[in-house]
N, C-alpha and C positions, 0 to 999 in steps of 0.2 A: 503493500500499500504505499510505502515511502520508498524514495529514491534518494541516494547520496549523490551530491555535487562536490567534486574536489577540482578547482582550477582556479582561474583568475578572473576578476572582474573589475574594471577600472584599472588594469593595471596591478591590482593587489591580489594576492592570494585569498581564497574564501574555500571554505568547507562547511556545508550545511546539508539537511535533508529537507525534501519537499515532498508534497502530496504528488504521487505518480497518477495524476488526473486522465492522462492519454490512456494509460493500460487499463483504468477504472472503467472509462468509457467504452473502449473497445471490448473489454470482457462483458460488458452487460448489452452489447448488440444481440439480437437475435434475428431470425428469418423474417419476421413481421414488421411491416412498416407502414402498411395503411388498411384499413377496415377491407380491401379489395384482396390483399394477401391473406387475410384471416378467412375470409370466404372460401378462397381457392383452396385452402388447406382443409377447412371443413367439408368441402364439397367433394374432395378426393379420397378415396379409400386408402387405407394404411397400406404400405407397400412401397417399391421402387419409385412409381411416379409422384407419391407425396413425398418422399425422401428427396427426389431430384427437386421439387419445388423448395423444399426447406433448404437444402444445400444451395441452391441459386440465390434465395433470398440472403441468407446469412452472407455468402460471398460478396453479393451486391453492397450489403451494409459495411463490411469490413473495407470497402473502397470508398463508400459515400462518406462515412463519418471523417476519416481523415482528410479526404479531399474538400469538405466544406471547412474543416479546421484550418488547413494549409490555406484556402483562399481567404479565410478571416485574417491569418496571421499575416499574409502578404500585403492584404488592404491595410493593417493596422502599421505594419513596417513602413508602407508608403506615407502614412500621415504622421508618422513619428519624426521628431526633430532629431538630426544627426547625433547628438549626444545621447539618445536613447536607443540608438540602433544594436548596441552591443547585446542588450537582452533579448532583443527579438532574434539575433543571430543565434544565441545560445537556446532559445526557445525553438527555433526551426530545426537545429540540430537535435534536440531532444524529441521533438516531433516525428523527424525522418527516422532515427533510430528505434523508437517504440513502434511506428507505423510498419516498419519493415519486418518486424517479427509477425506481423499478422496478414500482410499482403506485399506481393512483388509488383503489383499495378502500379505504373508511373504517375498515375492519376493522384495518387495518394502522397506523393512527395512534395515537401515544401520548398519552393524556390523564391528568392528575392531578385 
């Protein structure tokens, strides 16, 4: 639930623990994003077809969440003053390292 950061910030060494919120959010994703997804599952008998629907929904959400997060980080970075960029660069690296554990889809990568 917590993650350790040991590095530099503002040219000074820092060492702290922070809430690993990206991992928490990705771990909480499931296959159902909409009422239509739920209905498709309920209307499909248990078996390979239902499993395929669930797998596809889960995989889509493992890309969608980090994709949206990366977009928001990028927008915030663009609006940040230059003296605030270092924290966004750190957050981008944290995002990419964590997202890579869930998906290899390039849409989930944060880039500035």
